[in-house]
DOPA-103982 format. One record per residue (C-alpha): residue in one letter; x, y, z. Coordinates in Angstrom, 3 decimals, padded with zeros to 6 digits. Layout:
res / c1 / c2 / c3
A / X / Y / Z
...
***
This chain:
res / c1 / c2 / c3
M / -048.406 / 045.653 / -015.016
T / -047.960 / 043.133 / -012.279
P / -044.899 / 041.163 / -012.061
S / -046.522 / 038.044 / -013.147
A / -047.859 / 039.769 / -016.283
R / -044.352 / 040.827 / -016.913
R / -042.957 / 037.156 / -016.948
T / -045.685 / 035.806 / -019.137
A / -045.178 / 038.499 / -021.883
Q / -041.633 / 037.851 / -021.946
G / -041.574 / 034.703 / -024.859
V / -038.889 / 032.541 / -025.478
T / -035.243 / 033.459 / -025.243
L / -032.688 / 032.866 / -027.873
T / -030.779 / 030.479 / -025.740
E / -033.963 / 028.520 / -025.711
I / -034.559 / 027.964 / -029.070
M / -030.994 / 027.334 / -029.710
L / -031.545 / 024.425 / -027.217
A / -034.134 / 023.228 / -028.978
V / -032.690 / 022.858 / -032.189
V / -029.889 / 021.204 / -030.836
I / -031.903 / 018.538 / -029.580
L / -033.653 / 018.200 / -032.688
A / -030.322 / 017.847 / -034.224
V / -029.073 / 015.425 / -032.117
S / -032.379 / 013.277 / -032.180
F / -031.954 / 013.224 / -035.954
L / -028.652 / 011.583 / -036.358
P / -029.877 / 008.392 / -035.322
I / -032.743 / 008.682 / -038.066
I / -030.266 / 009.553 / -041.094
G / -027.925 / 006.974 / -039.988
V / -030.707 / 003.939 / -040.192
M / -031.701 / 006.180 / -043.915
G / -028.087 / 005.685 / -045.074
A / -027.633 / 001.904 / -043.748
S / -031.020 / 001.474 / -045.613
V / -029.996 / 002.989 / -049.086
K / -026.923 / 000.746 / -049.138
A / -029.174 / -002.389 / -048.441
T / -031.301 / -001.196 / -051.454
A / -028.353 / -001.008 / -053.595
K / -027.217 / -004.379 / -053.140
E / -030.557 / -005.598 / -053.525
D / -030.918 / -003.804 / -056.443
S / -027.898 / -005.129 / -057.882
L / -028.799 / -008.963 / -056.928
N / -032.724 / -008.346 / -058.766
R / -030.655 / -006.982 / -061.439
A / -028.680 / -010.213 / -061.661
M / -031.360 / -012.713 / -061.366
N / -033.346 / -010.466 / -063.956
L / -030.376 / -010.607 / -066.168
C / -029.404 / -014.658 / -065.474
Q / -032.977 / -015.552 / -066.696
E / -033.147 / -013.254 / -069.891
K / -030.110 / -014.690 / -071.040
L / -031.028 / -018.209 / -070.255
N / -034.176 / -017.809 / -071.677
T / -032.315 / -016.383 / -074.986
S / -030.028 / -019.594 / -074.888
L / -033.025 / -022.118 / -074.975
Q / -034.160 / -020.206 / -078.474
F / -031.037 / -021.648 / -080.028
P / -031.506 / -024.590 / -082.262
F / -030.679 / -027.793 / -080.157
H / -027.558 / -028.933 / -081.684
H / -026.007 / -024.893 / -081.844
F / -023.824 / -025.728 / -078.736
D / -022.588 / -029.366 / -079.746
L / -018.957 / -028.185 / -080.279
N / -018.825 / -026.784 / -077.039
L / -020.657 / -028.765 / -074.814
G / -019.138 / -028.244 / -071.311
V / -017.032 / -025.717 / -072.562
E / -018.262 / -022.242 / -070.481
I / -018.966 / -019.749 / -072.905
T / -018.143 / -016.274 / -072.565
S / -018.554 / -014.410 / -075.839
T / -021.854 / -013.815 / -077.837
V / -023.258 / -016.321 / -079.540
A / -025.457 / -015.373 / -082.577
T / -027.247 / -017.284 / -085.414
P / -029.526 / -015.302 / -087.822
G / -032.144 / -013.619 / -086.031
L / -031.012 / -014.430 / -082.464
S / -028.090 / -013.105 / -080.509
L / -026.782 / -013.937 / -076.740
T / -024.274 / -011.234 / -075.488
L / -021.926 / -013.206 / -072.474
G / -019.269 / -011.356 / -070.886
D / -018.674 / -008.312 / -069.372
E / -021.446 / -005.388 / -069.295
I / -021.261 / -002.445 / -066.899
I / -024.947 / -001.723 / -065.443
E / -025.769 / 001.033 / -063.048
G / -021.498 / 001.571 / -062.058
V / -021.829 / -002.449 / -061.566
K / -020.089 / -004.771 / -063.624
Y / -021.760 / -008.134 / -064.150
T / -019.784 / -011.002 / -065.752
S / -022.096 / -013.702 / -067.619
S / -021.172 / -017.031 / -068.843
L / -023.068 / -020.144 / -069.972
T / -022.325 / -023.645 / -069.891
V / -024.395 / -026.577 / -072.334
S / -023.332 / -029.941 / -071.484
D / -024.881 / -033.485 / -072.558
R / -026.252 / -035.305 / -070.416
P / -026.485 / -038.762 / -070.840
G / -028.357 / -041.798 / -069.856
S / -030.643 / -044.617 / -070.471
F / -034.310 / -046.229 / -069.839
L / -035.900 / -049.991 / -069.505
I / -037.856 / -051.055 / -072.779
P / -040.026 / -054.042 / -071.786
V / -039.816 / -056.583 / -074.901
R / -041.864 / -059.378 / -075.579
N / -040.326 / -062.708 / -075.815
L / -042.283 / -064.029 / -078.921
D / -041.054 / -067.819 / -078.630
V / -043.055 / -068.180 / -075.142
G / -046.713 / -068.056 / -074.508
N / -049.584 / -068.457 / -076.426
P / -050.036 / -065.412 / -079.208
D / -053.982 / -064.984 / -078.712
D / -053.790 / -064.848 / -075.032
P / -051.863 / -061.726 / -073.227
K / -051.512 / -063.994 / -069.978
T / -049.146 / -065.867 / -071.227
W / -046.667 / -063.610 / -072.554
T / -043.308 / -062.783 / -071.060
F / -041.167 / -059.533 / -071.360
T / -037.932 / -058.525 / -070.587
D / -035.596 / -055.618 / -070.317
T / -033.745 / -053.836 / -072.745
T / -031.376 / -051.500 / -071.723
V / -031.099 / -048.090 / -074.156
N / -028.384 / -045.658 / -073.542
Y / -028.959 / -042.581 / -075.112
S / -026.864 / -039.436 / -075.498
N / -027.169 / -035.809 / -077.151
L / -030.947 / -035.813 / -076.390
V / -030.780 / -033.717 / -072.957
H / -028.798 / -030.790 / -072.275
T / -028.472 / -029.029 / -069.394
H / -027.810 / -025.499 / -069.895
K / -025.992 / -023.213 / -066.897
L / -026.142 / -019.650 / -066.731
K / -023.529 / -018.014 / -064.173
V / -023.929 / -014.469 / -063.776
S / -020.974 / -012.601 / -061.021
W / -020.515 / -009.046 / -060.050
K / -018.956 / -007.240 / -057.087
N / -021.002 / -004.902 / -054.688
K / -019.088 / -001.061 / -054.533
G / -017.029 / -001.724 / -051.561
D / -017.631 / -004.968 / -050.860
P / -014.396 / -006.657 / -051.800
N / -016.669 / -010.408 / -052.173
E / -017.264 / -011.643 / -055.613
K / -021.200 / -012.269 / -055.465
F / -022.958 / -014.835 / -058.050
Y / -026.354 / -016.179 / -058.915
T / -026.902 / -019.342 / -061.507
L / -029.676 / -020.923 / -063.161
V / -029.716 / -024.761 / -064.483
T / -032.440 / -025.989 / -066.672
F / -032.901 / -029.026 / -068.823
R / -033.781 / -029.102 / -072.436
A / -035.084 / -032.486 / -074.291
K / -034.368 / -033.055 / -078.016
L / -038.076 / -034.032 / -078.684
S / -038.593 / -033.619 / -082.520
E / -035.733 / -033.101 / -085.555
D / -034.567 / -029.224 / -085.655
***
């Protein structure tokens, strides 16, 4: 056998294999670090999405109660279960997938006023609308519009800061209950 043929037939040494494994391991370390950071970011996003869905679900449930159901607690933060026949709204602390969520509901009256044009019957020709005059009369109202504010707060694992998500909507009494 010639010396050049002997060199090609020798193959790969154990040292070369070990060196290749070390190079691969070192090159995968940053990739594994990025994956770990990605998992943490995903967990934070999951808790935010869960809070958003929880908030929307509870707010929708609060709107199903009769309009005057919360009148005794207007302006007060409610943090316990609220129920009426056939309908229940759970507020307060809930643990979901290891994260404690705290929900609260505040229903407030939103008083206001509007103007109504009133025709002055003493002025103008009753048969000619061009001669009629109007004056604005202010009508004040209360307990016709309520503000529903639902807040969900939580703390992510390892994060000392409390996060919160709040939804607010208005509900008007358009007919008698």
